[in-house]
ChimeraX commands (.cxc) that place a marker at each C-alpha (Angstrom):
marker #1 position 22.28,-89.97,122.12 radius 0.5
marker #1 position 26.01,-90.23,122.83 radius 0.5
marker #1 position 28.13,-87.42,124.27 radius 0.5
marker #1 position 31.81,-87.67,123.43 radius 0.5
marker #1 position 33.90,-85.67,125.91 radius 0.5
marker #1 position 37.64,-85.17,125.83 radius 0.5
marker #1 position 39.33,-83.49,128.78 radius 0.5
marker #1 position 42.64,-81.78,128.07 radius 0.5
marker #1 position 45.33,-80.40,130.36 radius 0.5
marker #1 position 48.19,-78.18,129.25 radius 0.5
marker #1 position 50.65,-75.59,130.54 radius 0.5
marker #1 position 49.12,-72.15,130.95 radius 0.5
marker #1 position 51.35,-70.74,128.20 radius 0.5
marker #1 position 49.75,-73.12,125.63 radius 0.5
marker #1 position 46.13,-72.53,126.67 radius 0.5
marker #1 position 45.45,-69.49,124.47 radius 0.5
marker #1 position 46.76,-71.22,121.32 radius 0.5
marker #1 position 44.84,-74.38,122.18 radius 0.5
marker #1 position 41.57,-72.43,122.52 radius 0.5
marker #1 position 42.23,-70.71,119.17 radius 0.5
marker #1 position 42.93,-74.07,117.49 radius 0.5
marker #1 position 39.76,-75.62,118.93 radius 0.5
marker #1 position 37.58,-72.69,117.77 radius 0.5
marker #1 position 39.19,-72.29,114.34 radius 0.5
marker #1 position 39.88,-75.92,113.42 radius 0.5
marker #1 position 38.49,-78.67,115.66 radius 0.5
marker #1 position 34.92,-77.42,116.20 radius 0.5
marker #1 position 34.21,-76.23,112.62 radius 0.5
marker #1 position 35.74,-79.29,110.95 radius 0.5
marker #1 position 34.04,-81.76,113.27 radius 0.5
marker #1 position 30.63,-80.07,113.25 radius 0.5
marker #1 position 30.86,-79.59,109.47 radius 0.5
marker #1 position 31.03,-83.30,108.67 radius 0.5
marker #1 position 27.51,-84.00,109.93 radius 0.5
marker #1 position 28.40,-87.06,111.99 radius 0.5
marker #1 position 29.00,-85.07,115.17 radius 0.5
marker #1 position 27.06,-82.02,116.29 radius 0.5
marker #1 position 26.74,-79.39,119.01 radius 0.5
marker #1 position 30.48,-79.18,119.56 radius 0.5
marker #1 position 31.51,-76.97,122.44 radius 0.5
marker #1 position 34.55,-76.02,124.49 radius 0.5
marker #1 position 34.43,-75.48,128.26 radius 0.5
marker #1 position 37.04,-74.45,130.78 radius 0.5
marker #1 position 37.25,-76.86,133.73 radius 0.5
marker #1 position 37.19,-74.91,136.97 radius 0.5
marker #1 position 37.29,-77.72,139.53 radius 0.5
marker #1 position 40.93,-78.73,138.96 radius 0.5
marker #1 position 42.69,-75.38,138.66 radius 0.5
marker #1 position 46.45,-75.39,139.15 radius 0.5
marker #1 position 48.76,-72.37,138.96 radius 0.5
marker #1 position 50.80,-73.60,136.01 radius 0.5
marker #1 position 48.19,-75.41,133.89 radius 0.5
marker #1 position 44.73,-75.10,132.36 radius 0.5
marker #1 position 42.09,-77.77,131.77 radius 0.5
marker #1 position 39.40,-77.78,129.09 radius 0.5
marker #1 position 36.65,-80.13,127.95 radius 0.5
marker #1 position 35.60,-80.52,124.32 radius 0.5
marker #1 position 32.22,-82.18,123.80 radius 0.5
marker #1 position 30.27,-83.39,120.80 radius 0.5
marker #1 position 26.97,-85.22,120.45 radius 0.5
marker #1 position 26.28,-88.08,118.06 radius 0.5
marker #1 position 23.55,-90.64,117.47 radius 0.5
marker #1 position 25.42,-93.85,118.24 radius 0.5
marker #1 position 28.72,-95.44,119.14 radius 0.5
marker #1 position 28.91,-96.72,115.56 radius 0.5
marker #1 position 28.70,-93.15,114.23 radius 0.5
marker #1 position 31.34,-92.05,116.74 radius 0.5
marker #1 position 33.65,-94.84,115.60 radius 0.5
marker #1 position 33.11,-93.97,111.93 radius 0.5
marker #1 position 33.88,-90.29,112.65 radius 0.5
marker #1 position 37.05,-91.21,114.52 radius 0.5
marker #1 position 38.32,-93.38,111.68 radius 0.5
marker #1 position 37.38,-90.81,109.03 radius 0.5
marker #1 position 38.36,-87.58,110.79 radius 0.5
marker #1 position 39.04,-87.78,114.52 radius 0.5
marker #1 position 42.35,-89.57,114.23 radius 0.5
marker #1 position 43.65,-86.98,111.75 radius 0.5
marker #1 position 42.59,-84.06,113.97 radius 0.5
marker #1 position 44.30,-85.69,116.95 radius 0.5
marker #1 position 47.49,-86.11,114.91 radius 0.5
marker #1 position 47.34,-82.43,113.92 radius 0.5
marker #1 position 46.95,-81.43,117.57 radius 0.5
marker #1 position 49.99,-83.56,118.46 radius 0.5
marker #1 position 52.05,-81.91,115.72 radius 0.5
marker #1 position 51.14,-78.46,117.00 radius 0.5
marker #1 position 51.40,-79.02,120.75 radius 0.5
marker #1 position 53.60,-82.14,120.93 radius 0.5
marker #1 position 53.51,-83.63,124.43 radius 0.5
marker #1 position 52.45,-80.36,126.11 radius 0.5
marker #1 position 48.75,-81.22,125.78 radius 0.5
marker #1 position 47.45,-84.43,127.31 radius 0.5
marker #1 position 43.90,-85.68,127.28 radius 0.5
marker #1 position 41.52,-88.50,127.93 radius 0.5
marker #1 position 38.16,-89.23,126.34 radius 0.5
marker #1 position 34.88,-90.36,127.85 radius 0.5
marker #1 position 31.84,-91.66,126.01 radius 0.5
marker #1 position 28.52,-91.02,127.76 radius 0.5
marker #1 position 24.98,-92.07,126.96 radius 0.5
marker #1 position 22.16,-89.61,127.64 radius 0.5
marker #1 position 19.42,-91.16,129.77 radius 0.5
marker #1 position 16.01,-89.68,129.16 radius 0.5
marker #1 position 13.76,-89.64,132.18 radius 0.5
marker link #1:1,2 radius 0.2
marker link #1:2,3 radius 0.2
marker link #1:3,4 radius 0.2
marker link #1:4,5 radius 0.2
marker link #1:5,6 radius 0.2
marker link #1:6,7 radius 0.2
marker link #1:7,8 radius 0.2
marker link #1:8,9 radius 0.2
marker link #1:9,10 radius 0.2
marker link #1:10,11 radius 0.2
marker link #1:11,12 radius 0.2
marker link #1:12,13 radius 0.2
marker link #1:13,14 radius 0.2
marker link #1:14,15 radius 0.2
marker link #1:15,16 radius 0.2
marker link #1:16,17 radius 0.2
marker link #1:17,18 radius 0.2
marker link #1:18,19 radius 0.2
marker link #1:19,20 radius 0.2
marker link #1:20,21 radius 0.2
marker link #1:21,22 radius 0.2
marker link #1:22,23 radius 0.2
marker link #1:23,24 radius 0.2
marker link #1:24,25 radius 0.2
marker link #1:25,26 radius 0.2
marker link #1:26,27 radius 0.2
marker link #1:27,28 radius 0.2
marker link #1:28,29 radius 0.2
marker link #1:29,30 radius 0.2
marker link #1:30,31 radius 0.2
marker link #1:31,32 radius 0.2
marker link #1:32,33 radius 0.2
marker link #1:33,34 radius 0.2
marker link #1:34,35 radius 0.2
marker link #1:35,36 radius 0.2
marker link #1:36,37 radius 0.2
marker link #1:37,38 radius 0.2
marker link #1:38,39 radius 0.2
marker link #1:39,40 radius 0.2
marker link #1:40,41 radius 0.2
marker link #1:41,42 radius 0.2
marker link #1:42,43 radius 0.2
marker link #1:43,44 radius 0.2
marker link #1:44,45 radius 0.2
marker link #1:45,46 radius 0.2
marker link #1:46,47 radius 0.2
marker link #1:47,48 radius 0.2
marker link #1:48,49 radius 0.2
marker link #1:49,50 radius 0.2
marker link #1:50,51 radius 0.2
marker link #1:51,52 radius 0.2
marker link #1:52,53 radius 0.2
marker link #1:53,54 radius 0.2
marker link #1:54,55 radius 0.2
marker link #1:55,56 radius 0.2
marker link #1:56,57 radius 0.2
marker link #1:57,58 radius 0.2
marker link #1:58,59 radius 0.2
marker link #1:59,60 radius 0.2
marker link #1:60,61 radius 0.2
marker link #1:61,62 radius 0.2
marker link #1:62,63 radius 0.2
marker link #1:63,64 radius 0.2
marker link #1:64,65 radius 0.2
marker link #1:65,66 radius 0.2
marker link #1:66,67 radius 0.2
marker link #1:67,68 radius 0.2
marker link #1:68,69 radius 0.2
marker link #1:69,70 radius 0.2
marker link #1:70,71 radius 0.2
marker link #1:71,72 radius 0.2
marker link #1:72,73 radius 0.2
marker link #1:73,74 radius 0.2
marker link #1:74,75 radius 0.2
marker link #1:75,76 radius 0.2
marker link #1:76,77 radius 0.2
marker link #1:77,78 radius 0.2
marker link #1:78,79 radius 0.2
marker link #1:79,80 radius 0.2
marker link #1:80,81 radius 0.2
marker link #1:81,82 radius 0.2
marker link #1:82,83 radius 0.2
marker link #1:83,84 radius 0.2
marker link #1:84,85 radius 0.2
marker link #1:85,86 radius 0.2
marker link #1:86,87 radius 0.2
marker link #1:87,88 radius 0.2
marker link #1:88,89 radius 0.2
marker link #1:89,90 radius 0.2
marker link #1:90,91 radius 0.2
marker link #1:91,92 radius 0.2
marker link #1:92,93 radius 0.2
marker link #1:93,94 radius 0.2
marker link #1:94,95 radius 0.2
marker link #1:95,96 radius 0.2
marker link #1:96,97 radius 0.2
marker link #1:97,98 radius 0.2
marker link #1:98,99 radius 0.2
marker link #1:99,100 radius 0.2
marker link #1:100,101 radius 0.2
marker link #1:101,102 radius 0.2
view
């Protein structure tokens, strides 16, 4: 299983609208396609600054091939929508992780 994590940082004044957008648009649309599942949003507590907020958005998927197909089909469009809404006030980086069963 693959976990796809994107960490976002933004000014505090944009955090509330970002959380609303994630819950109303990003999570339902991504989970609804069937390629990604178990989407969730978490606040990052370890890097708290007075004027910004950090969040992590995570999804699970079966393979890197499925992740790539989702990104081409839907992920790129959702990212473009986020950029239209928040412009350069929200920055992020993505990490792909493989679950190791033990």
